[in-house]
C-alpha positions in Angstrom: 21.9 11.5 17.0 18.9 10.8 19.2 18.1 7.3 19.3 14.4 6.1 20.1 13.0 2.8 21.2 9.7 1.0 20.8 7.9 -1.7 23.3 8.4 -3.6 20.2 11.6 -4.2 20.5 12.6 -1.6 17.1 15.1 1.7 17.2 15.3 4.5 15.7 18.0 7.1 14.8 17.1 10.5 13.4 19.5 11.5 10.8 18.5 14.8 9.0 14.8 14.5 7.1 14.8 10.5 7.7 15.8 8.0 10.5 17.3 4.7 10.8 15.3 1.6 12.0 16.2 -2.1 13.0 15.8 -3.8 16.1 17.7 -3.8 18.9 20.5 -5.7 20.6 17.6 -7.8 22.9 15.6 -8.5 20.0 18.5 -10.6 18.1 19.7 -12.5 20.9 15.9 -13.3 21.3 16.2 -14.2 17.9 18.9 -15.9 17.6 20.9 -16.9 14.3 18.8 -14.5 11.5 18.6 -16.3 8.5 16.1 -14.2 6.4 15.3 -10.6 6.0 12.1 -9.4 3.9 12.1 -5.6 3.9 9.7 -3.2 2.9 9.5 -1.1 -0.9 11.2 2.1 -1.0 8.0 4.3 -1.4 5.7 2.6 0.7 3.6 4.8 2.7 2.8 3.2 6.3 1.5 4.4 9.3 3.0 3.7 12.8 2.8 0.2 14.2 2.0 -1.2 10.9 3.7 -4.9 10.4 6.3 -3.8 7.2 9.2 -6.1 7.4 10.1 -9.7 8.6 13.1 -11.4 10.1 13.5 -14.8 10.3 15.9 -16.8 12.6 16.5 -20.3 13.1 13.6 -20.0 16.2 11.5 -18.2 14.7 9.7 -15.3 12.3 8.8 -12.0 13.4 7.3 -8.7 12.4 9.7 -5.5 12.1 6.7 -3.0 12.8 7.0 1.0 11.9 8.2 3.2 14.6 6.5 6.2 13.1 4.6 7.2 10.2 6.2 8.0 6.7 7.3 6.7 3.6 10.2 4.6 3.1 13.2 6.0 1.6 15.4 3.2 1.7 15.9 -0.2 2.8 19.3 -2.3 4.0 20.2 -4.1 0.7 23.2 -5.9 2.2 20.8 -7.7 4.4 19.3 -9.8 1.3 23.0 -11.5 1.0 24.2 -11.4 4.7 21.3 -11.4 7.0 23.9 -12.0 9.9 24.5 -8.5 9.6 21.6 -8.2 12.5 23.7 -10.3 14.8 26.5 -9.2 14.3 25.7 -5.2 14.5 22.2 -4.7 15.2 22.0 -0.8 15.8 24.9 -0.6 13.2 25.3 -2.4 9.7 21.9 -4.5 10.9 19.7 -2.3 10.2 16.3 -3.0 8.3 15.0 0.8 6.4 15.2 4.9 6.5 12.1 6.5 6.9 11.0 10.2 6.4 8.7 11.1 8.8 5.7 12.2 9.0 3.5 14.3 11.6 3.8 13.9 15.4 5.8 11.0 16.7 3.8 8.3 18.8 4.0 8.9 22.5 5.3 5.3 23.4 8.8 6.0 22.0 11.5 5.4 24.7 14.8 7.3 25.4 17.7 4.2 26.1 17.0 4.5 29.9 13.4 4.0 29.4 13.6 0.9 26.8 16.3 -0.1 29.4 13.9 -0.8 32.3 11.2 -2.1 29.9 13.9 -5.2 29.0 14.2 -5.6 32.5 10.3 -5.8 33.4 10.2 -8.5 30.5 12.6 -10.8 32.5 
């Protein structure tokens, strides 16, 4: 399972025909305690870079962007009742949605090493 990362701190993990998407550990640390997540509707067609979900914490609200163009095939309903999963397991049970990618992947996706360097450059 290959993971890729965006400059906006989303991760995606390719699993068969779909990719699971969430926010990175760096992003959840910056946000603090997550108290609400607004997820996209399954079946929605999205463009790479489009704001399609919102994560709210005690500190701020932040958009979550589609890392690829495609169709939302599933959302993590567990986050509605337990948004803290984003803090507890950002790259595991705290995932946001699954998307079926269409077309070419955007050029800006980074591997783990490139993302780590990107995060260090922000400090």
